[in-house]
Structures are given as C-alpha cells and as structure tokens.
C-alpha positions as a printed NumPy array, in Angstrom:
array([[106.687,  84.549, 105.012],
       [105.875,  87.627, 102.947],
       [105.69 ,  90.771, 105.086],
       [104.556,  94.319, 104.278],
       [105.554,  97.257, 106.469],
       [102.937,  99.964, 105.958],
       [103.142, 103.75 , 106.161],
       [106.914, 103.885, 106.177],
       [106.982, 107.615, 105.554],
       [110.32 , 108.72 , 104.049],
       [111.679, 105.125, 104.069],
       [112.997, 105.193, 107.624],
       [111.934, 101.774, 108.934],
       [114.929, 100.004, 107.392],
       [117.27 , 101.935, 109.665],
       [115.615, 100.969, 112.949],
       [115.915,  97.166, 112.921],
       [118.133,  94.411, 111.523],
       [115.595,  93.227, 108.965],
       [118.235,  91.133, 107.155],
       [118.265,  88.822, 110.171],
       [114.772,  87.631, 109.181],
       [116.087,  85.16 , 106.614],
       [112.753,  83.319, 106.617],
       [110.886,  86.305, 105.158],
       [110.742,  88.726, 102.277],
       [109.943,  92.211, 103.543],
       [108.537,  95.1  , 101.522],
       [108.418,  98.651, 102.857],
       [105.493, 100.737, 101.606],
       [106.472, 104.375, 101.895],
       [103.123, 106.008, 101.098],
       [ 99.788, 106.01 , 102.877],
       [ 97.06 , 103.96 , 101.174],
       [ 93.807, 105.524, 102.319],
       [ 91.354, 103.735, 100.025],
       [ 90.393, 100.298, 101.354],
       [ 89.991,  98.764,  97.891],
       [ 93.498,  99.912,  96.985],
       [ 94.765,  98.477, 100.257],
       [ 93.131,  95.119,  99.546],
       [ 94.813,  95.024,  96.138],
       [ 98.191,  95.976,  97.576],
       [ 98.135,  93.384, 100.388],
       [ 96.571,  90.376,  98.626],
       [ 99.742,  88.315,  98.568],
       [101.069,  89.109, 102.049],
       [101.086,  86.763, 105.034],
       [101.837,  89.47 , 107.586],
       [101.754,  93.232, 107.94 ],
       [103.475,  95.66 , 110.266],
       [101.529,  98.819, 111.072],
       [102.519, 102.01 , 112.824],
       [ 99.978, 102.883, 115.49 ],
       [ 96.668, 103.965, 113.944],
       [ 97.995, 105.228, 110.628],
       [ 96.137, 102.559, 108.616],
       [ 92.875, 101.11 , 109.998],
       [ 92.281,  97.351, 109.809],
       [ 88.496,  96.915, 110.057],
       [ 86.695,  93.594, 109.597],
       [ 86.021,  94.3  , 105.924],
       [ 89.738,  94.628, 105.193],
       [ 90.765,  91.626, 107.278],
       [ 88.138,  89.418, 105.607],
       [ 89.318,  90.511, 102.156],
       [ 92.923,  89.36 , 102.66 ],
       [ 93.044,  85.582, 102.107],
       [ 96.702,  85.052, 103.029],
       [ 96.809,  87.254, 106.106],
       [ 97.943,  85.418, 109.24 ],
       [ 99.578,  88.114, 111.367],
       [ 99.251,  91.827, 112.119],
       [101.95 ,  93.461, 114.227],
       [101.326,  96.971, 115.475],
       [103.665,  99.327, 117.233],
       [102.454,  99.897, 120.773],
       [100.531,  97.641, 123.105],
       [ 97.116,  98.544, 121.687],
       [ 95.701,  99.793, 118.405],
       [ 92.099, 100.964, 118.348],
       [ 92.121, 100.954, 114.525],
       [ 92.456,  97.151, 114.357],
       [ 89.32 ,  95.016, 114.706],
       [ 90.985,  92.459, 116.953],
       [ 87.79 ,  90.415, 117.326],
       [ 87.406,  90.115, 113.543],
       [ 91.047,  89.096, 113.261],
       [ 90.639,  86.411, 115.926],
       [ 87.501,  85.095, 114.226],
       [ 89.472,  84.63 , 111.022],
       [ 92.46 ,  83.092, 112.785],
       [ 94.68 ,  86.148, 112.318],
       [ 97.038,  86.81 , 115.221],
       [ 97.483,  90.415, 116.354],
       [100.636,  91.347, 118.263],
       [101.921,  94.584, 119.744],
       [105.239,  95.95 , 120.906],
       [106.535,  97.711, 124.007],
       [106.   , 101.469, 123.915],
       [108.309, 103.9  , 125.751],
       [105.619, 106.619, 125.887],
       [107.581, 109.504, 127.344],
       [108.195, 111.162, 123.959],
       [104.534, 112.162, 123.674],
       [104.556, 113.658, 127.172],
       [107.651, 115.675, 126.293],
       [105.993, 117.034, 123.154],
       [102.796, 117.919, 125.018],
       [104.691, 120.058, 127.496],
       [106.816, 121.556, 124.742],
       [103.581, 122.69 , 123.083],
       [102.414, 124.232, 126.358],
       [105.689, 126.147, 126.649],
       [105.621, 127.183, 122.993],
       [102.128, 128.632, 123.34 ],
       [102.907, 130.421, 126.586],
       [106.081, 132.111, 125.306],
       [104.519, 132.782, 121.864],
       [107.541, 131.233, 120.169],
       [105.926, 130.732, 116.773],
       [104.889, 134.385, 116.21 ],
       [108.241, 135.523, 117.588],
       [110.222, 133.24 , 115.257],
       [108.021, 134.015, 112.255],
       [108.091, 137.723, 113.027],
       [111.873, 137.7  , 113.009],
       [112.402, 135.453, 109.971],
       [109.541, 136.576, 107.755],
       [108.684, 140.139, 108.775],
       [112.029, 141.264, 110.239],
       [110.283, 142.266, 113.464],
       [112.221, 142.291, 116.719],
       [110.093, 141.144, 119.696],
       [106.669, 141.866, 118.108],
       [104.719, 140.088, 120.866],
       [105.216, 139.33 , 124.551],
       [105.06 , 135.877, 126.09 ],
       [104.203, 134.907, 129.664],
       [105.601, 132.885, 132.549],
       [104.369, 129.347, 133.109],
       [105.24 , 129.537, 136.793],
       [102.068, 130.251, 138.725],
       [ 99.776, 129.272, 135.851],
       [ 97.282, 126.396, 136.188],
       [ 97.692, 123.261, 134.085],
       [ 94.64 , 121.059, 133.656],
       [ 95.293, 117.406, 132.865],
       [ 92.437, 115.562, 131.191],
       [ 93.413, 111.983, 131.992],
       [ 96.065, 111.405, 134.66 ],
       [ 97.401, 108.096, 133.351],
       [100.955, 107.297, 132.298],
       [101.344, 110.258, 129.934],
       [ 99.182, 112.672, 131.892],
       [101.215, 111.975, 135.029],
       [104.451, 112.759, 133.205],
       [103.073, 116.051, 131.885],
       [101.82 , 116.868, 135.373],
       [105.298, 116.291, 136.806],
       [106.84 , 118.572, 134.176],
       [104.322, 121.283, 135.008],
       [104.966, 121.01 , 138.729],
       [108.728, 121.073, 138.172],
       [108.416, 124.462, 136.503],
       [106.108, 125.838, 139.189],
       [102.613, 125.323, 137.763],
       [ 99.54 , 124.423, 139.78 ],
       [ 98.08 , 121.192, 138.403],
       [ 94.459, 120.038, 138.441],
       [ 93.1  , 116.861, 136.867],
       [ 89.926, 115.056, 135.897],
       [ 88.815, 111.938, 134.057],
       [ 85.788, 109.687, 134.397],
       [ 87.68 , 107.03 , 136.375],
       [ 90.238, 109.199, 138.121],
       [ 90.915, 108.377, 141.759],
       [ 91.192, 111.504, 143.958],
       [ 93.627, 109.631, 146.214],
       [ 95.924, 108.983, 143.25 ],
       [ 95.8  , 112.699, 142.462],
       [ 96.778, 113.594, 146.012],
       [ 99.734, 111.204, 145.868],
       [101.018, 113.063, 142.8  ],
       [100.479, 116.507, 144.276],
       [ 97.592, 117.128, 141.88 ],
       [ 94.209, 118.578, 142.821],
       [ 91.223, 116.5  , 141.743],
       [ 88.415, 118.65 , 140.273],
       [ 85.276, 118.191, 138.209],
       [ 85.5  , 118.431, 134.424],
       [ 83.771, 121.804, 134.415],
       [ 86.035, 123.191, 137.137],
       [ 89.118, 121.949, 135.289],
       [ 88.262, 124.042, 132.251],
       [ 87.176, 127.044, 134.325],
       [ 90.413, 127.165, 136.334],
       [ 93.022, 126.139, 133.791],
       [ 95.244, 128.387, 131.722],
       [ 96.306, 125.346, 129.706],
       [ 94.449, 122.05 , 129.308],
       [ 96.413, 119.029, 128.074],
       [ 94.47 , 115.967, 126.869],
       [ 95.74 , 112.467, 127.676],
       [ 92.834, 110.092, 127.076],
       [ 92.378, 107.089, 124.824],
       [ 89.744, 107.481, 122.154],
       [ 86.626, 105.472, 122.938],
       [ 82.907, 105.935, 122.602],
       [ 82.98 , 107.52 , 126.048],
       [ 85.742, 109.982, 125.224],
       [ 84.619, 110.846, 121.688],
       [ 83.295, 114.465, 121.647],
       [ 84.077, 114.713, 125.355],
       [ 85.161, 118.326, 124.929],
       [ 82.388, 120.498, 123.487],
       [ 81.465, 124.178, 123.347],
       [ 80.528, 123.99 , 127.03 ],
       [ 84.081, 123.115, 128.077],
       [ 85.699, 125.438, 125.538],
       [ 83.611, 128.387, 126.717],
       [ 84.58 , 127.559, 130.299],
       [ 88.268, 127.62 , 129.282],
       [ 87.738, 131.167, 128.067],
       [ 89.466, 133.632, 125.751],
       [ 92.77 , 133.466, 127.64 ],
       [ 92.93 , 129.661, 127.805],
       [ 94.741, 127.217, 125.54 ],
       [ 94.084, 123.554, 124.824],
       [ 96.789, 121.034, 123.888],
       [ 95.86 , 117.719, 122.263],
       [ 98.406, 114.958, 121.702],
       [ 95.838, 112.155, 122.051],
       [ 93.141, 111.978, 119.37 ],
       [ 91.384, 114.747, 117.457],
       [ 87.955, 113.183, 117.937],
       [ 88.041, 113.819, 121.688],
       [ 87.205, 117.458, 120.897],
       [ 84.017, 118.026, 118.881],
       [ 85.326, 119.449, 115.633],
       [ 82.542, 121.934, 114.879],
       [ 82.643, 123.349, 118.414],
       [ 86.436, 123.682, 118.308],
       [ 86.414, 125.501, 114.985],
       [ 83.682, 127.83 , 116.221],
       [ 85.614, 128.582, 119.43 ],
       [ 88.718, 129.418, 117.41 ],
       [ 86.795, 131.599, 114.99 ],
       [ 84.955, 133.453, 117.76 ],
       [ 88.   , 133.833, 120.016],
       [ 86.243, 131.874, 122.757],
       [ 89.643, 130.299, 123.488],
       [ 93.084, 131.791, 122.996],
       [ 94.299, 128.933, 120.847],
       [ 94.949, 125.274, 120.186],
       [ 98.122, 123.238, 119.859],
       [ 97.411, 119.827, 118.38 ],
       [ 99.518, 116.903, 117.23 ],
       [ 96.448, 115.065, 115.92 ],
       [ 93.911, 115.74 , 113.182],
       [ 90.736, 114.016, 112.073],
       [ 92.298, 112.915, 108.777],
       [ 95.929, 111.849, 108.684],
       [ 98.094, 112.477, 106.75 ],
       [ 96.5  , 115.885, 106.981],
       [ 94.16 , 117.357, 104.428],
       [ 95.745, 120.72 , 103.64 ],
       [ 92.272, 122.232, 103.29 ],
       [ 91.418, 121.468, 106.924],
       [ 90.571, 124.847, 108.54 ],
       [ 92.161, 123.682, 111.807],
       [ 95.492, 123.235, 110.048],
       [ 95.375, 126.701, 108.479],
       [ 93.789, 128.63 , 111.356],
       [ 95.779, 131.577, 112.784],
       [ 94.98 , 130.489, 116.355],
       [ 96.419, 126.982, 115.953],
       [ 99.818, 125.368, 116.237],
       [ 99.716, 122.014, 114.433],
       [102.395, 119.325, 114.383],
       [102.175, 116.238, 112.101],
       [101.422, 113.55 , 114.734],
       [105.014, 113.33 , 115.938],
       [104.368, 112.836, 119.648],
       [105.767, 109.315, 119.477],
       [108.102, 109.94 , 116.519],
       [111.629, 109.991, 117.906],
       [114.726, 108.031, 116.98 ],
       [114.658, 106.185, 120.287],
       [110.982, 105.263, 120.139],
       [111.143, 104.045, 116.536],
       [114.113, 101.806, 117.346],
       [111.961, 100.154, 120.005],
       [108.905,  99.914, 117.754],
       [110.589,  98.414, 114.713],
       [113.073,  96.175, 116.494],
       [110.262,  94.739, 118.605],
       [108.068,  94.434, 115.507],
       [110.816,  92.342, 113.934],
       [111.016,  90.218, 117.091],
       [107.254,  89.611, 116.83 ],
       [107.609,  88.393, 113.235],
       [110.415,  86.051, 114.304],
       [108.46 ,  84.718, 117.264],
       [105.402,  84.024, 115.103],
       [107.599,  82.185, 112.611],
       [108.855,  80.001, 115.477],
       [105.262,  79.271, 116.464],
       [105.612,  81.251, 119.707],
       [103.806,  84.596, 119.232],
       [104.706,  87.35 , 121.69 ],
       [102.782,  90.38 , 122.961],
       [ 99.537,  88.978, 121.608],
       [ 96.592,  91.386, 121.696],
       [ 93.461,  89.417, 122.52 ],
       [ 89.882,  90.548, 121.806],
       [ 88.193,  92.287, 124.715],
       [ 85.787,  90.071, 126.617]])
C-alpha cells in the first residue's frame, strides 16, 4: 500500500506514531499545502491511501474521481465536512476517521476570551516594542456575560470554564434544549438576546448550510461596541463582509479568531491585519496530546484496512 500523509506542516507527523510498524506500506509525508486541485491530482496519482488533517485539504467528488488508485481516505477526527463521503462511497473508496479528544479547542477558546478581556496583546506589545509600562487597562471576567453559540461538547466545556471563573453564561443554537441548558447552569435565550446581553460570544457550531452566514450585521450590531466575538469553529459562520464592516466601524470591540476563510492564511486578508483582531493559525486542536491521538489512530486505520477490517468508517448521510 502506498500512503500519502498530507499537510504535514513542519514535518511533525513522523513523531506522533510508529509509522515503521506499517511494514506493508510505503508512507510519504507531504509537508506543504497543495491548494490547486490539478496539482493535487498530479501529486496523488500513484497513491492507494491518503491521510488528511481535518479540513486542511478538501476532497470533493472531482478530486476523488480523478485518482484511479485511491482506495482509502483517513481523516483525523470523527467527521470531515471537506470530504465528499457520498462520492467516495460511489467509487468504492472507504473513508475512516479517528477519535478526537476535543478539549484542546475549548481551552483555546477560553484563553482567547481571557486574552481579550485583560488586553494581553497590547500590553505585551507595548512593553516589548514601544517600551510602555501598562499602556492600557484590562477588565475582570468575573461578573461578565459569556454567550455560547452552540452548547455541544466544546460549547459545554467553554461554558464550564466561564462559570468556574464567575461569569454568567447564556446560550443559543437552533436545536438547543432549554432543559439541557438548565442542567448545566446556563440560561437559554434567543439568538438576538444572546448577542444583546453578552460581553463575549464564543462560537461552537459545525459549518453547514444552516450555520453558514449565521452571524450577520444584525447580530454584530446587537453585540455592540463593547462586545467581543471569539470563533474557533469555522470562519464562514460569520458573514465576512459584515464582520469586516463591524470591525472598521467599531460596531464591536474586537474579534479573536482561530479560523480564516482561506487556510493557510492569505497575508493580504484584512481580517488578519486588522488592529481590532487577534488571529491564531487554526491551532485549536493542535497540541502534542491531540496529534498523538490523531496520527496513532490514523496509523491504526491504515493497518485495519490492510487487514480487511476497516475501523471508524464514515458512512454517507442518508
């Protein structure tokens, strides 16, 4: 079996699994992102299987159909919206996932909330670059209101962190159960009320046609000039033009985002360069512990497929 591991930025994947134990396979690690689909087709022509890291490289039907030897795609995580699973199944290509610890993203989301509140970036930059001692003043999180957009696994963890530090927590999503909110000590509110009442809004929704452009100028204006929004989910959940306008006009205090519309980031993206933004390079899930799980379980999926017993198979939605 000939296997390609894609998007292995900085050649780290080798360190997170015992790849030498896969004596049945030759494994190549591709350490750069291939954005152009034609280039990707050329690069992967000879491979039987690929390992992909989350949604770094999309696998649409056109790509899957253009790879004659492809039999297996293994993605980190239990789902990958960038893979056309139905097209893969139609061509007889198996798609498998891996377990996903998840808590690392929740930790980063709350770290971003704390960083914004205490104004750590301007304080650090003021000291290191401008030799200014305490040029701005941060605020307490205790007593502030944290709005959680999507109270699932990650949203619940961020909610618990907020409550532990003394924040009031409100939540909304299209399918959210008010009873589940009450059990977590969270107040269920409408989407509009969430943005009106929150000092910080943290997004924890999967990207879908229903969640795409869910946050528009209406919600951002409701958040107001003292409110911050934190996004560790997907950039497309916030309408880009409305977000940029809100930042330019000061309609919101600022944005902390771990996700951008184009990744790896286009350095000309105004969101990346804006003075009201704090941008991290999609590292919510990038920790030593999480990558050991992802790559070791990816290797296990290759081994299981070789034995004829695929594991963690991702089936097309009915």
